[in-house]
C-alpha positions as CSV (number, residue, x, y, z in Angstrom):
1,M,127.6,58.9,8.0
2,K,124.4,57.5,9.5
3,K,125.7,54.0,8.9
4,I,128.9,54.8,10.9
5,A,127.0,56.4,13.7
6,L,124.7,53.3,13.9
7,I,127.7,50.9,13.9
8,L,129.4,52.9,16.7
9,F,126.1,53.0,18.7
10,V,125.7,49.2,18.4
11,M,129.3,48.6,19.4
12,G,129.1,50.9,22.4
13,T,125.9,49.2,23.5
14,L,127.4,45.7,23.2
15,I,130.6,46.7,25.1
16,S,128.6,48.4,27.9
17,C,126.4,45.3,28.5
18,G,129.3,43.0,29.4
19,S,130.1,42.0,33.0
20,S,132.8,44.0,34.6
21,A,136.1,42.3,35.6
22,V,135.2,42.7,39.3
23,V,132.0,40.7,38.9
24,K,133.8,37.9,37.0
25,E,136.5,37.8,39.6
26,A,134.0,37.6,42.5
27,R,132.2,34.7,40.8
28,S,135.4,32.6,40.5
29,T,136.6,33.2,44.0
30,M,133.5,31.7,45.7
31,K,134.2,28.0,45.5
32,G,134.7,24.9,47.6
33,D,133.2,23.7,50.9
34,W,132.2,26.2,53.6
35,V,130.7,26.0,57.1
36,L,128.4,28.8,58.2
37,N,129.4,29.1,61.9
38,S,127.0,31.7,63.1
39,I,124.3,34.2,62.0
40,T,123.8,37.5,63.9
41,Y,121.4,40.3,63.6
42,P,121.8,43.9,64.8
43,G,119.5,44.7,67.7
44,N,117.1,42.4,69.5
45,E,117.5,38.9,68.1
46,E,114.7,37.4,70.2
47,A,112.1,39.5,68.5
48,L,113.0,38.3,65.0
49,Q,111.3,35.3,63.3
50,V,113.4,34.9,60.1
51,T,113.0,32.3,57.4
52,L,116.2,32.3,55.2
53,L,116.2,31.3,51.6
54,N,112.5,30.5,51.8
55,D,113.5,27.3,53.5
56,T,114.4,27.3,57.1
57,S,115.2,29.3,60.2
58,S,118.6,30.8,61.0
59,E,119.0,28.3,63.9
60,C,118.9,25.4,61.4
61,L,121.5,27.1,59.1
62,E,124.1,27.7,61.8
63,N,126.9,25.2,61.4
64,S,125.4,24.1,58.1
65,K,127.7,22.9,55.2
66,W,127.7,24.8,51.9
67,T,129.3,23.7,48.7
68,F,130.0,26.2,45.8
69,I,130.9,25.2,42.3
70,S,132.6,28.1,40.5
71,N,132.6,26.9,36.9
72,N,128.8,27.0,36.6
73,N,127.9,29.4,39.5
74,T,125.8,26.9,41.4
75,G,125.9,25.4,44.9
76,S,124.1,23.6,47.6
77,Y,123.7,23.5,51.4
78,V,122.7,21.0,54.0
79,P,121.1,22.5,57.2
80,A,122.9,21.5,60.4
81,K,119.8,19.9,61.9
82,I,119.8,17.3,59.1
83,M,123.5,16.5,59.2
């Protein structure tokens, strides 16, 4: 009886640790080349000094080119000031 309970517990744990179908679907739909046209903040934008992605300001990322690869969940971007 203890062996059956242990097997059921292990099976339940393994099943509950898997990604949901919604997460898997969201990963596969984000692919291709994109352009980030604008970045907006609620409230007073002039008072904000924001560094995005530990890299650059929002002004440099506006009109930047983004590439997403869905089969390995990676991507890259080129800030607009460099292009």
